[in-house]
N, C-alpha and C positions, 0 to 999 in steps of 0.2 A: 310321452304323456307323463312318465314319472318325474321328468325334469320340471314339467309345468306344475305338478302338485308340490314338489319340493319348494319351488319358488314361492308358491302361495302360502305354504305353511311358514316359511321364513318371514314373509310379509305380515302374516297374522301375528307372529311373535313380536315383531317390531312394533306393530300397531298397538298391541295390548300393553307391551312394556312402556310405551309412551303415554298410555292413558292412566296407569296406576289403578289402585283398587276401587276408586270411585267412578269407574267406567260407566258412562251412560250416554247414549246417543239421543239426538232429537228424534230421529226416525230411522227405522231399519226397513230396507226393501228386501223381502224374503223370497226365497225359492225362485231364483232367476238364473238363466243361462248368461253368465257375465262374460262379455267379449273381451279378449286380450290379444294384442298383437305380438308376434314374434317374428321379426324381420318382415318379409312380405307375406306371412301367413297369419291367419286369424283362427283362434281356437276359443272354446268356451269352458269356463269352470262353473259348475252348478253350485250355488250357494247364496249368501246373503251379503248385502252392502249396508254398513252402518254410516250414518251421516250426522255430523255435529257442526254447528255454526256454518252451514253451507258447504262444508268440505267433507271428503271421504275420510272417515275415522278408521274403518277396518273393512277388510274383505274376508269373509269366513266361508271356506268350502263346506258344503253339506257333508255331514257324517251320520250315516244311518244309525238310529237308536240313541243318539246323543242330543242333549238340549244345547244346540250350538248357535241358536239365534241370539245375537247381541242384544242386551237389554236396552230399551229405548222408551221414550215417552209415547211414541206412536209407531205403528208398523203397518206395512202394506204388503199383502201376500200377492206376488206377481204370478203365482201358479204356473211356473215354468216358462214365462215369457222371456224374450231375448232382450238383454240390456246392453245397449251400445254406448260408447262415449257420445256425448251430445254432438249432434251434427253441426258443423260450422260451414257457412257459405263464405268462401275466401274472396269472392268478388261479386258485389251486388250494389244496388242503389236503394238503400233502405227507405230513405225519405221519398225518393222517386217512385218507389212501389206504392206507397200510400197516396201520393198525389195522383198516380195513374188510376188507382182504385176509385178516385173521386172525380174523374174526368170522363170524356167520351171514350168508350171502349171500342177501339178499331181493330183489335186483334182478330184475325181470322176472316176479315172482310175479303170477299172474292172479287171486288171491283171498286173503283172510285165512286160509282153511283151508290153502292151499298154504304160506303163511308159517309157520303153526304146525307143519306137517309138517316143514319144513326145520329149525326150531328143535329139534324132537324128535330128528332125526338128528344134529344138531350136538352136542347134550348127550350122546348116547350115544358119540360119537367123541372128545369132549373132557372126560372126567370131572375133569380137573385144574383147569378154569376156576372161579375163585371167583365171577365174575359172567358171566352169559351175555349177551353183547352181539351185536347184529346191526344191519344197516343196509340200506336200499334199498327198503322197501315204499312203495307209492304207491296210495292208495285211488282215485285217478282212473282207474286201470287195471282196477278191479274192477267187477263188476255192481252197479249202484246207486251207485257212487262214494261210499260212506259210510265214515266213520271206523270203525276196529275197536273192539272192547271186549275186555278181557283175560280174560273167563271161560274161553276155550279154553286159556289158559296155566296154569290151576289144575291142580296135580297133576303137571306136567311136571318140576318140580324144586323143591327147597326152597331154592334159591339165587335171588338177584335176577336177573330177566330184564329187559333194557332194549333195546328195538328201535327204532332211529331211522328216521324217514321218510327218503326219498331225499334231500331237501334239508337234512336236519339240523335243521329248524325245528319238528319235533314228534317225540315218542317215544310208544310204548305200553309201559308197565311192568307187571309182574305185581304181585300183592298183596304178595308178600314185599318187593319193592323199595319199594312205597308205605308199608308198615308200618315198615320200617327208617328211612324218611325222614319219618315222622309226617305223611304226606299223607292228608287225608281230605276230606270234603265241605265243610268250612269253610275249606280252604286257599285262599289268594288271593295274587296278586302282580301288581304293576303291569307292564304290557307282556307279560302271559302269560295263558293260560287253562288251568284244570283242568276238563276236560269231565266232566259228571256224568250218571249214569243217572237215570231217573224217580224212583228212591227216594232221590236225593240223594247217593249214594255215587259215588266216582270210577270212570270207565270204564277208567282207566289211561292215557288219552291226555293228554299234557301238551304245550302249545304254547308255543313261543318262551321267554320268561323263566321260565315254569313248569318248564322242564327243570332250572333251577337249584335247584329245591326237592329234587331227588333227592340222597340222601346214601348212596352205596354205595361199595364199595372201588374206588380208583383203579387205573388200568392201571399195572403195575409197570415199573420201569426196564428190565429185560431184555426185556419185551414191547415197550416203546417202541423200544428199539434194533433189535430184529428188524423191527419195523414200518418204521422208517426205511430199513433195508437192503433190505427187500422192495420198498418204493416206489421206491427208486433203480433197482433192477434192472428194474422195470416201465417206468420212464421211459426209461431208456437203450434198451431194446428197441424203443421206439416213436419214437425219434429226438429226445427232449427232452434238451436240454443245460443247461437252467437252469429254475428254477421260482420264482415268487413265491408264498410261502405266506401266505395271507390270514388271518393271526391265530394266534399261538402264545403260550403262557404263557412267562414268562422262564425257568423251569426247563427247558422244552423247547428253548428257544433255546440255553441253556448246554450242554445235552446234545449238540445238533447241533454246536456249536463244538468241543466236546471230541472228538467222533468224527471231525470233519474234521481237527483237529490231529493225531490219531492215525493218519490215513490210511485209516480204515475207511469213511468217507463222503467221496465225491469230487465229488458233484454240486454246482455252485454254486447257492446259494439267496439270494433276496432276501426277508427275513422281516419281516412286519408284526407288531408287538407287540399282542396282545389288550389292548385298553384297559381301564383301571379307574383310579380316582383314585390307587390305590396304585402301579399300574404306571407311570403318568405321572411320579409323584414319584421312583420308583426310577430310571427311565431319565434323568430330568433330572439326577440325581446321577451316574449312570454315564457318560452321554454316548453318542454313536453308536458302533457297532461296524462295522469294515470290515477284512476279510481278503481274500485272493485267492478265497475260496470263499463268504464270508458277508458280507452287508450288512444292518445294522439301523439305520434312522433314520426309521421311519414307524410310525404307530399304525393299527390296524384298529378302526373303530367300526361299530355297527349302529344304523341309524335305524328300521328296520321289520323285518317278517318276510318270508315268501315267499308268492307268489301261490297256489301249490298248496295251502297250508294255510290260506289266507285271512288271512294275517298281514301281507301287503303293505299299506301305508297309502295309502288312496285318497282323492281329493278328493270323490268322490261314492260312495254306498254300492255294495257288491257287487251285481252283477246277480242272483246266486243266493242272496243273504242280505241282504235289503233294509235291515235295521237295523244293519248291520255295516260299518265303515270300515277294519278292519284293526287292527294293534297297534303303537303307538309303543314301540320297545324302550328308547329314551332320550328324555327330555323335550327340548323345544326349548331351554329355558334351559340345561340341562346341556350340550347340544351346543355352544351358543354360547360358554359359558364354557370348555369344553374346547378349542374352536378357538382361542380367544385364547391359552391356555397352549401349545398345540402351535406356534402361530406364533412365540411368544417363544422357544421352544426351537430354532426353525429346522428343525423336523422336518416330514415329510409327513403329511397327514391323509387317510386312505383310508376311505370310508364306504360300507357296504352300504346301498343305497337302491333299492328295487324299485318301489314304488307311486308314482303321480304326486304325491301329497301329500308323501311322504318326499323325493322328488327336489326338489320345489319348495322345501321348507324348507332342505334342505342346500345347495342352490345359492345361496340367499339368504345363508346363513351363510358359505359359502366366499367369496362376493363381498365380504363385509364384512371377513373376517379373513385370507384367504390372501395371502401375500406375492407380490410380482412374481416370475414364473417359478417359483412354488412347486410347480406340477404336482400339486396336490391332486387326488385321484381320487374319482370316484363309481363304486363297484363295482356292476356290473350295469346301472344306468341303464335299467331294463327298460321302464318306462312313464313317459315324460316329455312333459308338455304342450308343444305346439308353441312357445308363447311362452317356455317355460323352456329349450328347447334352445339359444337364443341366449346363455344365460349360461355355456355352455362356452367354452373357448378364452380369447381376450383376453390382456391383459398378464400375468395370473396363470397362464395356461396350464392352466386347469381341464380335466381329462381324464375322458372316459367310458371305463371299462374293462369290456368286455362279453364275453359267452360265447355265440357263435352257436348252439351246440347247444341252449341253453335255448329259443330260438325254435322249433326243430323238435321239441323235446320237449313244449312247452306248447301248440303251435298247435291241437291237436285239442280242447282244452277251455278255452283262455284266453278265448274269446269268451263262454263261459258265466259266467265270473267278471266280465268287464269290460263285456259288451255290445258290439254291433257299432260303436257310435259312438266308443268309445275305442280300438278296435284300431289305427287309423292312427298313434296315438302310442306303440304298443308295438313293441319290437324293431326300432326304426327306425335300423338301424346305419349306412346310408349318410348319412342326415340328421345323425346324431350325429357322424360322421366329418367331415363338411363343417363343422359348427358348431365343432369342435375344431381347425380349421385343417389338416385332413388327417392327423391322428394318431388312431389307434384301436387301442390295445393289446387283443389278443385272448387269451382263455384258455378253460378248460373248466369250472372249478369242481370238478374231480374231488375226491372220489369221487361228487359229485352226478351228474356225467356221466362218460363213459368217458375214460380218460387219453389216448387216441389223438389227437394233434394233427391228423391228416388228417381226422378227423370234424369238427374245427373248420373246416378249409379247405372241406370239402364243404358244411357247413351254411351257411357265410357266402356261398358263391357260388351253389350250386344251390338253397339254401333248401328242402331236402327232407329227410325222414327217411331213415334208412339203407335202408328198403325201397322208396324211390323215390317216396313220395307226399308231397304231391300232385303229379300229373304236370306241372303248369305252374308249380310252386314256390309258396312261401308269401310273399305280399306282396313280389313280386319287385322292386318299385320301390326296395326297400332292400337288394338284393343287392350284394355287393362284387365287384369283378373279382378274378381269381386273384392278380394282382400286388399289389393292395391288401390282400388277405387274408394273403398271405405276408409282406408288409411288417408287418402287424399282429402276426404271430407271431414276428417277428424284430426289426427296427429299432424299431417302435413300442413293443413290450414293453420293450426296453432303455431307450428314451427315458422311459418311465413310471417307471423305477427310477434315472434319472440315470446310466445306463450306456452311453449312445449313443456314447461315445468308446472303449468297450472291447468291446462286444458288438453283435450285431444286423446285422453286415455283414462281408464278407470284404475286409479292408483291411490294409495294412501297419500293424503295431503292435497290432492287435486280438488278443484271445484266439483261439486256433485251435480254435474250436468249430464243428463241421460236422455237418450231417445229410445223408446221401448216399443217393440212389436211383438205380436203373438206368434209370428212365424220367423224362421231362420233365413235371413237375407243371403246367407252363403249357400243354402241348399234348396231353396224354393225354386219352382219352375221360373225360368228367366222372364217369361211373359207375364208372370204375376207381380213382378217388382213394381212397375209404375202405379199399380192400383192398390198396393198394400196400405191399409189404413194404419196410422199411428195410434198406438194404444195410450201412451202417456208421454209427456214431455216434462222434464225436470230441469230447473235452472237454480243453481246455488242452493240445492237442497229443498227446493219448494216445487210442488207439482203445479205447473202453469197451464197444463192442458191434459184432459182425460177424455177419451172417446165416450165414456159412459156418462160424464157430467156436462160436456160441452156440446153435445148433439141433442 
């Protein structure tokens, strides 16, 4: 503990020396337990944090009997609350979350019939919608676990209906949408499936690249603006201070930049460009983008689909579909050529890879093309063969970027897809962290999972679903400690975006981004974590959410 205090007094001296005699903060957050990382440990220093121009000006440990509060134009007494580095979601779909909030909510539906009923209600409540969109269905939660068919959608509307599976890797579309898109029993696309009825006609279910066959009206700009603002409000209320959006079109990135410049959107975003040959050439010309709120210098690729829709690319066939290995979204040659282009640009390559075959291929490509300290990321790294895990880390700093809630969402049916023999290679977060040199950025993949970052903390450490099952936890040998998980949600997420000198810690000169709770996340009962309310959220030195004023 003495070492901790010496370090803070040294920091205090540096801070004050840099400020000069006219030291004055914009705001001081007083009387807080200030979280600090030391390796894989987290400790607290009780004291005050002064902020000026959106950044941390000084951290002053409390000294009894002394007037140690830095002078400031404003002050907030946190009365002993716990001040953490602002939580960062290292893999999410920020715009997608807002769009989902304004579409048919199919999460938690226990049958296809329940989904159809929700669609019917939504249509009645939203007659202005040109296209009826929904998201969240999961056939694994239904009796029989079979894909739906679109017959029940006939007659609900003469407008296109497009309902996305929970992971976004499959949709069910009504006949109106299929006919507008000229999709029939002969339609085919590499890296996707159009499921057919016995009579050879489409069921309406389109998997992975087959979704791209749909040609219906796009979401309007006013709808996208509202979606972005709704997603921001949701994130702030749950303590998120920054988000890595895992794949956006250039027009959406430009919209975000415009809204941030106008002051309407204030959340910092690290955005990956949705790759295509055209997008790569465009950004090669434009170059990277960096403002105080937006960074763009990475591409998002897809190597395979999702396990739940049997699109994840496996080295051995699916246990519950013996002739099927999954779907390669992009060919190996395409990925290898693209990796060479991205490396020449000096950009980061971030690739969705869930199955062990997809991970095997991408790690080989990364090892061949990633530059030193390139921090190229494997997004999800869900099923990785033991011998391939050693390809993470190294001089190239190849990173696994994972979502702990996926493990607890999938655990009840994943063994049916993989078989027991492959389960030790699945969701092996502690092993992946070790392989990557102790760095494991954590996210949620929202709206696939809930936005709440505390669900991430709970899933990573307790390895249980929110209802507490299984009682002994799921594959607990790969659980993280609370400090490791919190580091993954702060420092490691910042590191994965080359922002570790700006975000992810409470240090002099860093952005004043804080997530504040009244209880100690390190010591509270494990079962209390998912329901812990956020007291305050701060971004760039401004309070953007307070439980006392926003409720």
